[in-house]
N, C-alpha and C positions, 0 to 999 in steps of 0.2 A: 827857419826849418827846425823841426824837432823830431824826436823819436819817442815811442812808447815801448818799453821793454825790448829795445834793440830793433824795433820795427819803425820805418818811416811813417810819419803821420800823413793824413790825406793831402795837405798842402804840399808836402815834400814829394809825394808820389806824383801829383799833378805837374809839378815843376819838372821832375825827371821825365815824365811822359812827353812834355812839350820839347824838352831838349832832345829826347830820343827821336821824335818825329822830324825835327829839323835836321838832325844828324843823318837820318836815313835819306832825306832829300838831297843832302849835300854829297853823299857818298854812294849813290846809286843803288840803295836798298829799296827798290821801287817795283811796282807792278802796274799793269793797266787798270784803270778805274772802270768797273762794270757799268757805271752810270753814263760813261761816254761811249757812244757806239763805234767811234773810230779808234778806241784805245788798243784794240787787238790787231789792227791792221796798219796803222800809221805810227812809226816810231816817234817818240817825243810828244805825243798827244795824249792828254788825259791820264797823267801819272798820279799815283798815290803811294804813300809809304807802304811797304809790305806789312802784313799783319805780324806782330812780334810779341814775344813775352818781354816785359820790361827788364827782367833780370834772369840770369841763367837758372836752370833747374839742377837740383842736387842729384848726384849719383855716386855711390861708393866706388873708389878707384879700382877695386878688384874686379868689378863687373866691366868697367871700361877697358881694362887690360885684357880681360877674357874676350870681349867683342873684337878688339883690335887683332888679337892673335888668330881669331877665326877667319878673318878676311882673306888671307892668301890661301887658306884651305878650301874655302868656298870657290875662290877663283879657279883653282886647279880642278875641283870637282865639276864645275860647269864645263870646262874644256874637255875633260875625260868623257862626261856623259854625252856631250855634243857629237863626239866621234862615233857613238853607237847608234846609228840610224835605226836599226831594227828595234832597239829598246824604246826609242821615242815613238816610232810608229805603232808598236804593239801596245805600249802603255796608254796611248791616246786613242786606240782604235774604237773603243766604245763611246768615248767623248765625241768623236767626229760624227757619230750617227745622229746626235741631237744638238750639236753646236756647229752652225755653219761657218763661223769665223775660224774656229780651230781646224775645221775640215779644209778650208781654203789654204791655211798655212801649211797643213800636212800635205796638200796637193803639190805645193811648190817644193817642199822638202823632198817628196818622193821623186819629183822630176830631177832634182839635183842628184839624188841617189842613183837613179836610173842612168843618168849621164856620167856617173862616176866623177862628179865635180869635186875637186879638192880645194880646200881653203888653206893654202900654205901659210899665209899670214893671218893670224886670228887675233882680233882685238875685242876684249870685253871690258866694259865700264859698268860695274854692278853696284848694287846696294843691298845689304842684308839688314832687315829691320827687326828690332827686338823690343820686348817689354820686360820689365822686372816684375815677376809674379810675386805678390805679397804672401800668398798662401804657402808657397814652397821656398821663398827667398832665392829664386833662381832666375837667371837670364834666359828667356825663351824666345825663339825665332818666330816672328809673325809671318814673314815671307822673304823670298829672295827675288830681287828685281833684276832682269837682264836686258830690258829695253827701255829707252827713253827715261833713264834715271834722272830725275829732276832735282833742281836747287843746288847743284855744286857751286854756282856763282853766288847766289844770295846768302847761302848758309855761311860761307866764308866771311861775309861782311857782318853778319849778326854777331859772330865771335868778337870782331873788332869793336862793335857797338857796346857789347856788354863789358868788355875790358875798359873801354873809355868811361862808361858810367860808373864802374866800380872805382876807377882811379879818381874821378871827379868828385864822387860822393863817398869816398872811402871811410871817412870818420863816421859818417851817418849809418853806413850799411854794415860796417864791421866785416867786410869781405876782402879777400886777397885776389887781385886780378891774375896772379900767377896760377891760381887754381882753375882757371878757365883754359882748357887745352887749346893749342893752336889749331887752325883749320885752313889747310892749303888745298882744299878740294878742287877749286876752279883751276888753279895753276897746275895741279897734278893731272887733272883730266886733260888739260890742254897739252901737257907734256907727253902723255900717252898717245893722244891723237897725232901729235907731231912726230913721235917716234915711229908710228905706223906709216905715216907719210914718208919718213926718211927711208924706211925699208924698201919702198918702191923706187926711190931714187930717180924721180922724174921732176925736175926743177919747176917746170911750167904748170904742173898739175895743182889741183885745188882739193880742199876738203869740202864735201857737200853735206850741209846739215838739212835733214828732212824735217820740215815744220808743218804745223797745221795752218790752214788758210787764215784763221783768226787765233791769235796767241797773245793773251794778256800777260803771260810769263816770259815774254821775249827778252827782257833785260837780264834775266838769269842766263839765258843763252848767249847774249851779246858779251858777257864777261869772258866766255870761252873764246869767242871770236877775237876779242881784244888781246888775250894772252897768246893765242896762236900767231897773231900778226906781230905783236911787239916783242915777244920773247923768242919766237921760233921762225919768223919770216914766212909764215904759211898763210895763204889767202883762203878764206872761207866764203862759200856762196850758200845762200838759203833758198831752198826750193820746196814746194809742196809736191805731193805724189802726182797730182794731175799735171803739174808743170814738167816733171820728169818724163811723164808719158808723152807729152807734146814735144819736148825739146831733146829727149835723150835717145841715144842709139849705142849699140855695142859694135865695135870694129871687129874684123875677122880675127885679130890677135887677142880679143877679149877686153880691150880697153873700153872703159865707159866714157862716153862723151856727152855732155849736157850743154846745150847752147854753145857748141863749138869749143868747150873747155874740157880738157882731160880731167877726170875725177879719179883719184887713187884711194880716197877714204870716204865712205858714206856713213854719216853719223845720224842715227835715228832719234829725233825728238818728237816723232809722230809715228803712226803705224801700229800702235799697240791696242787700238780699240776698233770695233766694227764701224764706229762713226767716221773713222779716217778713210773708209773705203766705200763712199756712197755710190760708186759706179764701177764698171769693169776697167775703166781707165786707170784707177789707182792700183787695182790688182795687177794689171799689165806692167805698171811701173815697178812694182815690188818684184815681179818675176824678172824683168829686164835687169835690174840691179843685181839680183842674185845670180844671174847667168854671167855677169861680167867678172873680170879679174880684180875689180876694186875690193879693198878691205871693207867688209860690212860690220858696223858696230851697232847692233849685233847681226851676225849671220842668221839665216832662218833656223839653223840648228840651235844656236845660243838662245834665240827667242823662245823656242819650244821648251828648252830646259827650264825657263822661268815660269812655265804654267803651273797652276796650283796642283794639277793632277800629278805632274812629275815630282813636285815637292812631296806629295803624299806617298808616291811610290818609293822615293829615296828613303823615307822614314821607316819602311818595312824592314823586318829582320833580314840580315844578310845581303841587302841590296847595295849598301855602300861598299861592301867588300868586293863587289863586282867591278868597281871602278878605282878603288884605292887599296894600297898595300899596307901602309903604316897603321898598325893597330892603335897606337897612341893617338894619332890624328883622327882616326875614325871615332874613337871614344869621345874626343873633344867635340866633334861635330854632333854626335848623337846626344850628348849631354844637353845641347841647346834646343833639341827638337821638342816642340809641343806635341800633344796627341793629335794625330792626323789619321783619318779613316776614309776609305771608299764607302760609298753608299750601298755597295754590295753587301756590306756587313749588317745583317738584319738586326742583330743584338744592339749594335751601336745606334742604328736608326730608331729602334724602339726606345732606347735610353734617351735619345735627343728629343723625341716626342714627349716623353714623360718629364724631362728636365731641360727644357729648351734654353734656360738661362746659362747652362754650363757649356754651351756649344756655339760656334759660329758656322753658318752655312756659306760656303764660298764658291762662286762660279769661276770659270776660266777667264778672268778679266783683270786688266791692270787699271790703275787710276782709282780715285776715291769714289765711294757711293755705290758700290756693287754688292757688298756683303749683306747677309741677312742675320738679324739678331733677335733675341728674346722670343716673345710669343709668335713672331713672324716665322721663326724657325719651325715651330710645330705646324703652323698652317701650311707652309711651303712643303714640308715633308709629306704631310697627309695628301696634299694635292698631287705631288709628284708620284706617290705610290698609287693613287687612283688612275693616273695617266698610264701607268704601267710601261712596258717596253724598256727602252734604255733612257727614259727621261731622267732618272736619278744620276746617270753618268755625267751629266753636265756640271755636277757639283762635287765638292768634297766637304766633309765635316772636320772641324778643327776644335780642339779644346779651347774654351774661352779663358783668356788670361786676365787676372784681376790685379792690376797694379795699384799701389797705394796712392790715394789722392792727397794733394797738398794745395794750399792757397797760393795763387799767383796773380800778378797784375798783367792783364792782356791789353794790348793797344791795337785797335783796328779803326781805320778811318779817323785818326786823331782823337779817338775817345778811349779812355783807359777805364777798365773795370776789373774788380777783383772777383775771382771765381775759384771753386774747387776744381783742380785740374789733374790730369794724368799725362805722362809723356812717353814718347816712342823714340828710341835711338836707332838711327840708320848709320851703318859704317860703309863708306864707299870703298870699292876695290878696283884696281886696274890690272889687267892681265894682257900681255902681248907676247906672242911667240911667232917665230918664223921657222916652220918645219920642226926640227927637234930642239931648236934653241929658244929657251925662255928668256925674253928680254926684260920684261917687267912682270912682277907678281908681288903686289904690295897693297896694303891699305892706303887710302889717300883722302883723309878727312872724314867728316861726319855730318849728319843732319839730325838735329833734335827738333821734334815737333811736339807741341803741347796743345791739348784740347780740353774743353770743359768736360769734367768726368761723366756728365750725363749724356755726352755725345758718343755714339758708337764708332762712327767713321773718323779717320785721321788725316785725310788729304788736305794740304794747304791750298793748292790751286782749286780744289773742289769746294773750298769755303768752310771746311770743318775744323781746321786747326790753325795755329800760328807758328812762325819760325822761332826757334829758341837756340840756346847753346847749353854747354855743360858746366857745372861747378863740381869739381871732384872733392869728395869727402873721404875721411879715413874709414868710416863705417857706413 
């Protein structure tokens, strides 16, 4: 093995890639293989290593510290906004006219408001995603995710992989494993779920994870199941929305029972996309759970706070002040906001049609593959304007962020290739309160995703990106 100007040669990279793939298989850094039709339904069948970056991506430590400091502020903001039902309903009132999915969520939310349903124990497992904008040299928020936040299990292992490779090939790479920050996301998510379970104090109860009928990312989820059981003695059951509808009921005292087991915490790893509700059965299940006394992660209110429209509303002048008092904290939050606009703003729409490469058009959807970029922004806006009415209300416009591209070795399906890439940093946060008592409000690990710079979308599960970790630099 040799290097050229501090960079490993092709043979060295191939050897490292083989070592990395073997390490992934031995340590559970795996996903279901799309080529195997049973890989999303039968555990242990059709496994491949998760798509990974061979080595961590660099980020100045000052931006890492900034992102970590923001996590508890966003946690608190989500909770405050969730309590203002009128704000959520009013802000999304136009969106509901043209987006049936958002409308159905708002219907459930309205029923809870009309019933004066209180969520005394509130649990949020969030992730705020950022990119480093090369033009302004500032860390800007892409989005705030409040439901089905993925990869806390696998991202923790990627950090271990990169530290292992750096230690093994240290002389070759000239890197220091101590510069890769620790990542306890899976253990800390499990701890927060267990704490919420503790607050109910029902020993025989279980945590119920809501999952999709076919889930190739199930092993990321099973890491949480493992830590809940081994570290906290809490049993987890996995159910689809249709199974909850068939097996679930709410007792007169509000207790949720599914297949004769009491459920005190419902953890959603599904339910964030219209595809998860193919029939009325799934909507009935969502309403049933919301009507129960179980802790929902997220509650319908927390879910709505994570919509793109609410993100855009919170970026308006003086709106943060409606929910937060500390001016210094408000300034820190506002500093990371990218430009966000409603499509009611005719000047911005005109500007986006003229300069579509400077904007991203976003619908009210979670998961990868939904956003609109480039010339498609112009075509979509012209079409939406012709449709008239409230068609524009289904979307928001966001300033496009331009991160600096760098060369990286990406490993997918056992094949390693070098490409120009950009990265997106997600900081996980956990928030738990019981009435007036805040029990947890903290950052808890991170997700680094790296993609080929020519790709617009960044979802790993959707096939656009690979899992990565961080290498902190002084500048």
